[in-house]
N, C-alpha and C positions, 0 to 999 in steps of 0.2 A: 170249720175254719171260722164261721161267723161267730159262733160261741167262743172261740178262743181269743178274738180280738175284743169282743164285747167284755169278757172277763178281765182283760188287761186295762180296760178303760176305768178311769176314776172319775170321769165326768163324761156325759155326752155332749158337753160343749167343748169343741177343739178350738185351735188357734190357727187362723190363716195368716200367711206371711207374705202374700204377693206385695204388699205395700212396702216390705222391708228391701224390695229391690231397686227402689228410688225411681226416678223418671223412666229409665230403661228404654232408651231410644234404639229401634231396631230398623235399619236401612231407612232412617229418616222419619220413621214413624214412632210417636210416643205410645208405649205400650204398658206404662207403669202408672203409679199413683202419686207422683210428685216427690219432692225431697222428703228424706226421712232423717230424723234425728237419732242417730245410733244409741246414744245414751238412754233416750226415751224408749226406744224399741227394746234395748235390753231390760230395762226396768219393767217394762210391759210383760216380758216373758217371766220375769222373776215374780211379779205379782200374780200372774196366771198360775204358776206353780204353786204359790201359797194358797191360791183358791181352789186347788184341786184339779186343775186342768193338766192333762198329761199327753194329749194328742196334739202334734204340731205338723202342719201342712206346708210344704215348700216345693220349690222346683229349681233345677239348675239354671233355668233361663231368667229367673227373677234377678235382674241386675247382674246377669252372667255370673252368677254364683254368690252375689252379695248377700241375699237372703239367707243362704246356707251358712255362710261365715258369720253372720250375725248371731244366728242360733248356736253355732259352735262357742262363740265367746260368752253368750249368755249362760250355757251350760257349763262352760269352764268356771265361771264365777259362782254358780250355785247348782251343786250337783244334785241331780234328780233322776228317777227312773222315767223315762219318757218314750212315747211311741212317735218315731219320726216317719213321716210319709213324704216322699220327694218324687220328682217326675223328670223324664228324659225325653228326648226326641226333637226338640227345637233348638237348632244350632245354627251357626253362621259358617260360611265357607271362608277361606283365607282372605278373600276380597270383600267380605262383609256381606254377602248375600245370605238371607235366612232361607233355610231349608228344613224339611223334616226328615229325620233319619232314625229309623227304628231297626237298623241292621244288627246282625249278631256282633259284628265287629265294634259298632259304636255303643251298644248297650254295656258291653264290658268296659270300654273306655270311660263312659259316662258314670257308671257305678263306681269306679275307682276314684274318679274325680270328686264326685259327690261325698264319698266317703272321706277323703282328704279335707274337704271344706268343712264337713260336719264334725271332723275330729271323731269319728266312730268307726267301729269294726264292722257293724252290721246296720243295714238300712231295713227298717220294720216293714214299710210298704213302698214298693217301686211301681210307679204308674206311667204307662205311655201317655205322653202329654198331648192331649187334643189331635189325636189321628182324625183324618177325614171320616165323616159319618158313613161313607161308603167303603170304608177300609176292607181290604179282602182277608178276613180272618181265616177262611177255609185253607189258604196256602201259607198263612204266616207260622213259622216255626217256633214253638215255644222252647225248644231244647236249650237255648242260651240261658233262659230264666231258671230252668232246672239245674243247670250247671252252677249257677250263681247261688242257688239255694244250698246244693250240696257243699259248696265252698264256705257256707256261712256268711256270704256277703249280703243276702237278702233273705227275708222270711216270706213275704207275700208278694203277689204281683197282680196288677190290674191295669184299669184304664181310667184316665180323667177325660170324660167325654165332652166333646163340643156341644152336643145337645142331647136331649132324651132320645132322639132317634138314633143316634150312634150308640148310646148306652144300651139300648134295646138289642142292636146287633151283636153287641159284646156278649149279652146274656144268652142270646139264641145260639151264638156260636160256642158257648161254654168255656170262653177264654179267661183265665185267672181267677182270682178269688175276690177282688175288691172293684167297685165301680164308683167313681166320683161324678155326680150328676147334679145339675141345676134343680133346686128345689126350694121354693119360697112361697109366699102367700100370694103373689102375682102369677108365678109360673108353677102350676101343680100338675103339669102334664104327666110326671111321673107316676101319679097316682093311677092313671089309666093305661098308660102305655108300656110301663116298666114294671112296677111292683106286682101286678097280678099275673104276669107271664110264667110259663113253665121254666123252672130253674132258678128264678129270682130268689127264692128262699135260701140258695146256697151262697149268696153273695152278702158281703158287708158293704153297706151303701154309705157314702160320705156325701152328705148335703152341702153343696157349694152355693155360692152367692145368696146366702139367706137374707141378706137385706136389699136385694135386687140392685147391686151395684151401688148401694148407698142411698138409693131413692126413697126406701122406707125409712125416712129421716124427718122427724117433726119440724125441722126448720124449713123444709120445702112445702109444708102444708099451706103456709102464707106467703113465702118469698120464692122468687125464681132462683134456681141453682146458677152459681158463677163458679165454674171450674177452671182452675189455673191451667195455662197452656202446656205445663210439664206433667199433666196426667191425662190418661187416655179418654176420660169422659168428656173433656173439652172437645173432642172430635167425633163424639157420637152423632150419626145421622139424626136429623131433626125428627123423622117420624119415630125413631126408637126413644130418644129423649122425651118427646111429647107424650108418647103412650105411657112410659114409665111414671112420668110426672102426673098425668091425669089418672092413671089407675091407682098410684099411691094415695092421691088425695081422696079417691073413693073410699079408702080404708081410714079415713080420718077418725072414725069412731074408736079405733084402736088406741088413739092417743089418750082416751079417757080412762083407760085401764091403768092399773099400777105399773109404773116404769114408762109409760108413754108408748109411742108408736114403734120404735126400734126394738124395745124389750118385748113387746107384743108379737112383733114379726118374728123374733128368734123363738118365742114360745110357740108360734105357729109350726115351725119346723120341727121343734122338739116333740111336738104332739104326735108325729108320725111313728108308729111302731116299726116302720120299715127303715127309717134312717137310723144308722149306727151312731154317727157323730155328725154334728153340725160345725162349720169351720168359718165363722165370720172373721174378717180381718180386723186386727187391733193394733193401733199405732202407739197407744200410750196407756198409762195405768188407769186413767178416767174411763177410757173405753172398755177396758178389761173389766172393771167393777161394775160398770153399767150392764154389760152383757151377762155377767154372772147372775144379775138379778133375775134373768130369764129362767135360770136353773132352779133358783130358790122358789120362784112363783109357780113353777111347774106347767104342764101342758094347758092350753086354752080349753075353756069350757065348750061343750058341743054346741051350744047355741051361738057362740061367738064364732066357731069354724063355719057354721052353716051361713052366718052373716057375711063372712069373707067371701065364700063361694057365690053368694047372690050378688054381692057388690061388684065383684070382678069375676064373671063366669068363665072367662077364656082368655088366652093370650092373643096378642095382636095377629091379625091374619097373615101378615107378611112374614111372621116367624114359623109359619107352617109350610111343610114341603108343597110343592105345587101339584104333585101327583101322589 
C-alpha cells in the first residue's frame, strides 16, 4: 500500500487546504484561518499543479465543505490527475452542537457528500478526522470502509491523529493504511514514538503542521505575531503561543540557509524517509512557489539536522501525557 501511494505521487510536497475553509466558526469558536480569497485559492491550486504537486489534503469540516468545493472548482478549470485526501467525523447536530461521529451510517453519508462537493467518483484517501487519542480501535468495525472500497467510493482509509500518541495507537491496532501525524522541526516525537514501532513500515505517513502552525516564519524572528480575530491562532493559550514563538526563534539559524526559515523547515520534514508527503497550507501563488523551493533544494544536511535537535531538544512538557 505504501509503495502504491508513493508511486502515484509526483512530488513529496503536498497541498493542505484547511485555510480554504475560511474563519470556520463552530459553536461560537473560531477554528479556521480567516477569510480566504477564492480566486487566489484556485490560482494557488493551479500553480501547484503546474509545479508538479498532485496530493491535496482537505476535510468535510473545513468551512462545512467549502474547502472541498473550492478544490472541485479548481480542478474543473484545470484538469489534472490528482490524489485527494479528505476527512470525516466532525459534524454538527441540527441545533449546531459539534460532535464526533465515526459510525457506519455517517461514514457512508459523509463520503457521498464529499464526493458531491469534490465532483469526483472516488476519494483516494479517507481519514477519520481527529478521533480521541484513546479511541477504542479494538471494537471499531472496519466493515463500512471495506464496503465503500468494493463500491469504488474510496481507495485507502486511515486516521488524521490529534497527536503522535493517538497515531501510535492506530498503528498498534493495525487500522487502515494511512496515518496523518504532526511532524515538524519543533515537534519530532514521531521519530521515537511512531516510526520505529512494529507495523509502522506498512503505513503511508502524511506529515501535517510542517510549519508549526505558521510559527516557523521569518517574520516572527524579530516581531510579535498579531493574528486576526477570525483565525484560530488568535485564541491560542499563552503557554502554547509563547513556547512556539520562543522555540522558533531558537532555529533562527535556518533563516540563513537558501530560502530562509520556512523553506528550511519544510526541508526538515522532507528529510525524513518515513514521511510520504508533507502538506503545508498554501493560500496563494506566492506561497506555493516559495514552498516548492524546499523540494528543489532537497533534504537538509546532516549537520543542520543535528543543530535543530540540539537547539530544540524536546516539545513543551505540557504537551506530553501526564502518565
